[in-house]
C-alpha positions in Angstrom: 0.0 0.0 0.0 1.2 3.6 -0.7 2.8 5.1 2.3 0.3 8.0 2.3 -2.9 6.1 1.5 -4.3 6.1 5.0 -3.5 9.8 5.4 -5.1 10.5 2.1 -8.3 8.7 3.1 -8.5 10.6 6.4 -7.9 14.0 4.6 -10.6 13.2 2.1 -13.1 12.6 4.9 -12.0 15.9 6.7 -12.5 17.9 3.5 -15.9 16.3 3.0 -16.9 17.5 6.5 -16.1 21.0 5.3 -18.1 20.7 2.1 -21.1 19.1 3.8 -21.2 21.9 6.4 -21.3 24.5 3.7 -24.1 22.6 1.8 -26.3 22.0 4.9 -25.9 25.3 6.8 -26.5 28.9 6.1 -22.9 29.9 6.4 -22.5 33.7 6.7 -19.6 35.0 4.7 -18.1 38.4 5.4 -18.3 40.8 2.5 -15.1 42.6 3.7 -12.9 39.5 4.0 -14.6 36.6 2.4 -14.2 34.7 5.6 -16.5 32.5 7.7 -18.0 34.1 10.8 -16.7 33.2 14.3 -19.7 31.0 15.1 -19.4 29.0 11.9 -15.7 28.6 12.5 -16.3 27.3 16.0 -19.0 24.9 15.0 -17.2 23.5 11.9 -14.0 23.0 13.9 -15.9 20.9 16.4 -16.7 18.4 13.7 -13.2 17.8 12.5 -11.1 14.8 13.6 -7.5 15.3 12.5 -7.0 18.9 13.8 -9.6 20.2 16.2 -8.7 23.4 18.0 -9.5 23.3 21.7 -11.2 26.7 22.0 -13.9 27.0 24.7 -16.1 29.5 22.8 -16.7 31.2 19.5 -14.3 34.2 19.9 -11.7 33.7 17.2 -11.6 34.6 13.5 -10.8 32.3 10.6 -7.0 33.0 10.8 -7.0 31.0 14.0 -8.6 28.0 12.3 -5.9 27.0 9.8 -7.7 23.9 8.5 -10.8 26.0 7.6 -8.7 28.7 6.1 -6.7 26.3 4.0 -9.9 24.5 2.8 -11.4 27.8 1.8 -8.2 28.8 0.0 -7.9 25.5 -1.8 -11.6 25.4 -2.8 -11.6 29.0 -4.2 -8.1 28.7 -5.8 -9.2 25.7 -7.9 -12.9 26.9 -8.4 -14.2 23.9 -6.5 -16.3 26.5 -4.7 -17.0 30.0 -5.7 -18.5 33.0 -3.8 -21.7 34.4 -5.2 -24.0 37.2 -3.9 -27.7 36.4 -3.6 -30.3 39.0 -2.9 -31.8 38.7 0.6 -29.1 36.2 1.6 -25.7 37.8 1.1 -22.5 36.0 0.2 -22.6 32.3 0.0 -20.4 29.5 -1.4 -21.7 27.5 -4.4 -20.2 24.6 -6.3 -17.7 25.8 -8.8 -16.6 24.7 -12.3 -14.1 22.2 -11.0 -16.3 20.6 -8.3 -17.1 17.4 -10.3 -13.6 17.1 -11.8 -12.2 17.1 -8.2 -14.5 14.2 -7.3 -13.2 12.1 -10.1 -9.9 11.9 -8.3 -8.8 9.0 -6.1 -8.1 9.8 -2.4 -4.3 9.7 -3.0 -4.7 12.1 -5.9 -6.7 14.5 -3.8 -4.1 14.3 -1.1 -1.3 15.1 -3.6 -3.2 17.9 -5.2 -4.0 19.4 -1.8 -0.3 19.2 -0.9 0.6 20.9 -4.2 -1.7 23.8 -3.4 -0.5 23.9 0.2 3.2 24.1 -0.7 2.9 26.0 -4.0 0.1 28.4 -3.3 -1.2 28.6 0.3 2.3 28.8 1.8 3.1 31.8 -0.4 -0.2 33.4 0.4 0.4 33.0 4.1 3.9 34.4 4.0 2.4 37.5 2.1 -0.3 37.8 4.7 1.7 37.4 7.9 5.3 36.6 8.7 5.6 32.8 8.9 7.5 32.6 12.2 9.7 29.6 12.7 8.6 27.6 9.6 12.2 26.7 8.4 13.3 26.0 11.9 10.3 23.8 12.5 11.1 21.8 9.3 14.7 21.4 10.4 13.6 20.0 13.7 11.0 17.7 12.0 13.5 16.2 9.6 16.0 15.4 12.4 13.4 13.9 14.8 12.8 10.2 14.8 9.4 8.6 14.2 7.1 8.7 17.2 9.5 11.0 19.1 8.4 14.5 20.2 9.5 17.4 18.0 11.2 20.1 20.2 11.6 23.8 19.4 15.0 25.4 19.2 16.9 25.1 22.4 13.7 24.7 24.4 13.1 21.1 25.6 9.6 21.6 26.9 7.3 19.9 24.3 4.4 22.2 25.4 6.2 25.1 23.8 4.0 24.5 20.7 1.0 25.6 22.6 2.4 29.0 23.5 2.0 30.5 20.0 -0.2 29.8 17.0 1.5 28.0 14.2 -0.4 27.3 11.0 2.5 25.1 9.7 1.9 22.8 12.7 -1.7 22.4 11.9 -1.1 21.8 8.2 1.6 19.2 8.9 -0.9 17.5 11.2 -3.7 17.7 8.5 -1.4 15.8 6.1 -0.5 13.4 8.9 3.2 14.4 8.8 2.9 14.8 12.6 0.3 14.1 15.2 -0.7 16.7 17.8 -1.3 15.6 21.3 -3.8 18.1 22.8 -4.5 19.0 26.4 -8.2 18.4 27.3 -7.7 20.1 30.7 -6.3 23.5 31.6 -2.5 23.4 31.4 -0.3 24.0 34.4 1.5 26.6 32.3 -0.9 29.5 31.7 1.1 30.5 28.6 0.0 27.3 26.8 -3.1 29.0 25.6 -3.6 26.8 22.5 -3.5 23.6 24.7 -0.8 21.6 22.8 0.9 19.0 25.0 3.4 17.7 22.4 3.8 16.9 18.7 5.2 13.7 17.3 6.7 12.8 13.9 4.8 10.1 11.9 5.9 7.5 9.4 4.4 9.7 6.7 6.4 12.7 8.0 9.6 10.6 7.8 8.8 9.5 4.2 8.0 13.0 3.0 11.1 14.6 4.6 13.2 11.9 3.0 11.6 12.6 -0.4 12.2 16.3 0.0 15.9 15.8 0.9 16.3 13.5 -2.1 14.8 16.2 -4.5 16.4 19.3 -2.9 17.8 19.8 0.6 16.5 23.4 0.6 13.1 22.3 -0.6 11.1 23.6 2.4 12.4 27.2 2.2 12.4 27.6 -1.6 10.2 25.0 -3.3 10.5 25.8 -7.0 7.8 24.6 -9.4 9.9 21.7 -10.8 10.9 20.4 -7.4 7.4 20.6 -6.1 6.0 18.8 -9.2 8.7 16.0 -8.6 7.6 15.7 -5.0 3.9 15.5 -5.8 4.3 12.8 -8.4 6.5 10.7 -6.1 3.4 10.4 -3.9 1.2 9.2 -6.7 1.4 5.4 -7.4 3.1 4.5 -10.7 0.1 2.7 -12.0 -2.0 5.9 -12.0 -0.8 7.0 -15.4 -3.5 9.6 -16.1 -3.1 11.7 -13.0 -1.1 14.4 -14.8 -4.0 14.9 -17.3 -6.6 15.0 -14.5 -4.6 17.7 -12.7 -4.2 19.7 -15.8 -8.0 19.8 -16.3 -8.5 21.0 -12.7 -5.7 23.6 -12.7 -6.5 25.2 -16.1 -8.6 28.3 -16.0 -12.1 27.8 -17.3 -13.2 31.4 -17.8 -14.0 32.6 -21.3 -13.3 36.3 -21.7 -15.9 38.4 -23.6 -19.1 36.8 -22.3 -20.0 39.5 -19.8 -19.8 43.2 -19.1 -19.1 44.5 -15.6 -20.3 47.7 -14.0 -17.9 49.1 -11.4 -18.6 51.8 -8.9 -15.5 53.9 -7.9 -15.3 56.2 -4.9 -12.4 58.5 -4.1 -13.1 61.4 -1.7 -16.5 62.8 -2.4 -16.4 61.7 -6.1 -18.4 58.8 -7.3 -18.0 57.3 -10.8 -19.5 54.2 -12.4 -17.8 52.5 -15.3 -19.1 49.7 -17.5 -16.6 47.5 -19.4 -16.2 44.2 -21.1 -14.7 41.3 -19.0 -12.1 40.7 -21.7 -10.2 43.8 -20.6 -7.3 43.6 -18.2 -6.9 45.2 -14.8 -4.4 47.6 -16.5 -7.2 48.7 -18.9 -9.5 49.2 -15.8 -6.8 51.4 -14.2 -6.7 53.7 -17.2 -10.5 54.0 -17.1 -10.5 54.8 -13.4 -7.9 57.5 -13.9 -9.7 58.9 -16.9 -12.9 59.1 -14.9 -11.3 61.6 -12.5 -9.0 63.3 -15.0 -5.8 62.0 -13.4 -2.4 61.7 -15.2 -1.4 58.1 -15.7 2.3 58.4 -15.0 2.6 56.7 -11.6 2.8 53.2 -10.3 -0.2 51.4 -8.8 -1.7 48.1 -7.6 -5.1 46.5 -7.1 -5.8 44.6 -3.9 -8.5 41.9 -3.6 -9.5 40.0 -0.5 -7.8 39.7 2.8 -5.7 37.2 4.8 -4.5 34.3 2.7 -7.1 35.1 0.0 -5.5 38.5 -0.5 -4.0 39.1 -4.0 -2.2 42.2 -5.3 -1.8 43.0 -9.0 0.9 45.6 -9.7 1.6 47.9 -12.5 3.6 46.2 -15.3 6.6 48.4 -14.5 6.9 46.6 -11.1 8.8 43.8 -12.7 9.8 42.0 -9.5 6.2 41.4 -8.6 4.7 38.0 -9.5 1.2 39.3 -10.5 0.9 42.2 -12.8 -2.3 44.0 -13.9 -1.6 43.6 -17.7 -1.5 39.8 -17.5 -4.9 39.2 -16.0 -8.3 39.8 -17.6 -11.4 40.6 -15.6 -13.0 37.3 -16.6 -10.2 35.4 -14.8 -10.9 37.1 -11.5 -13.3 35.8 -8.9 -15.7 38.7 -9.2 -19.3 38.8 -7.9 -21.8 41.5 -7.4 -21.1 43.4 -4.2 -17.4 42.6 -4.2 -15.2 45.5 -3.0 -11.5 45.9 -3.6 -8.9 48.7 -3.6 -7.0 50.5 -6.3 -3.9 52.2 -4.9 -2.4 54.8 -7.2 0.8 56.8 -6.9 2.9 55.3 -4.1 4.0 58.8 -3.1 0.7 60.6 -2.7 -1.1 57.2 -2.2 -4.5 57.8 -3.7 -7.0 55.1 -2.4 -9.9 54.3 -4.8 -12.6 52.1 -3.4 -14.0 49.9 -6.2 -17.2 47.8 -6.0 -18.6 45.4 -8.5 -22.1 46.7 -8.9 -23.5 44.5 -11.7 -22.3 41.6 -13.9 -24.3 41.6 -17.1 -24.5 38.7 -19.6 -23.4 39.7 -23.1 -20.3 41.0 -24.9 -19.2 44.6 -24.7 -16.4 45.8 -26.9 -15.2 48.9 -25.1 -15.8 50.9 -21.9 -18.1 53.7 -20.9 -18.6 55.9 -17.9 -22.3 55.7 -16.8 -22.4 57.8 -13.6 -20.6 61.0 -12.6 -21.2 62.4 -9.1 -19.1 65.0 -7.3 -16.1 67.0 -8.5 -12.8 65.4 -9.5 -10.3 65.4 -6.7 -7.2 67.6 -7.3 -4.4 65.3 -8.2 -1.6 67.8 -7.5 -2.9 70.3 -5.0 -1.0 73.5 -4.6 0.3 74.3 -1.1 1.0 77.8 0.2 4.5 78.3 1.6 3.1 78.9 5.1 1.6 75.4 5.1 5.1 73.9 4.7 
């Protein structure tokens, strides 16, 4: 049997708990963050088996429920689930384009695909959202620890050290069964152990994966390039599964067809309100020009668009910001996860830092070739206000 088969079957069941909860409950999704509410996080967490946080009440946000946050990221990233806005209900998750394709996978393929998104997408998103404290050191400790022995932290020998701070990496390694977490079911002697972790132990799966990582690239955990990550993932897949590559390609490829909708945006900056209608085949760079034209701004400064928050946050920069992975000229509107009521930011001119608040007002079926401004309210803000010498 494949070394990871049992872990794969357990992960499949855990993810199904997540999907079933969404389907059978009226889950309230925040318009501002796209996150589950505190009550839903608390209730859903109580149904998990692999990683179940020991919180006493519903007082924490999604960032403190790593399994939920990862499942949301994974589902949205692959369009297994997508956010939609419904009148009288608000934001809800519905089955996405790739939902059925995902269910054609065997458990071990689901496990490998989830690990691919964890290490190749979610880990990057988390680093961008919040400094990932101790991740490289944790991996070094994990690879040197023997199976079924407790993993210690730095020079601290107390195994309860892992309960004194919140570590997403710890939860994800446990979710994939690379470690097991021994929780405290009673109040700890040490009041600093607020996350109630007694100890963590390396598993057979953890030993197997760290050995594979070292074989592929000793620095894998810190800098997993695409080729090394792909090599690792397909080492997990049994050799007899010869069509896994094609299955993954179908799931990973974008399914959006540009040009099938027009989108009406509402833009606010200061007291000015503008509404712009444009075809979804246009890029974010095109939208940036339309926004600037609507308030008569020069277009000679850098900018970025920011969508979402937490690990779902994405920034698309001006093409001139060449060191940035995502640029506004390389993404068309149809490729974005847009829905009516979605709000995002357009930050223009990093010196003066103009903040434009943009909202998707309507998504309309049918092709639209160009763009047009449909609403103008309020005077244009002054891009370069003149200052009297006394003000300086």
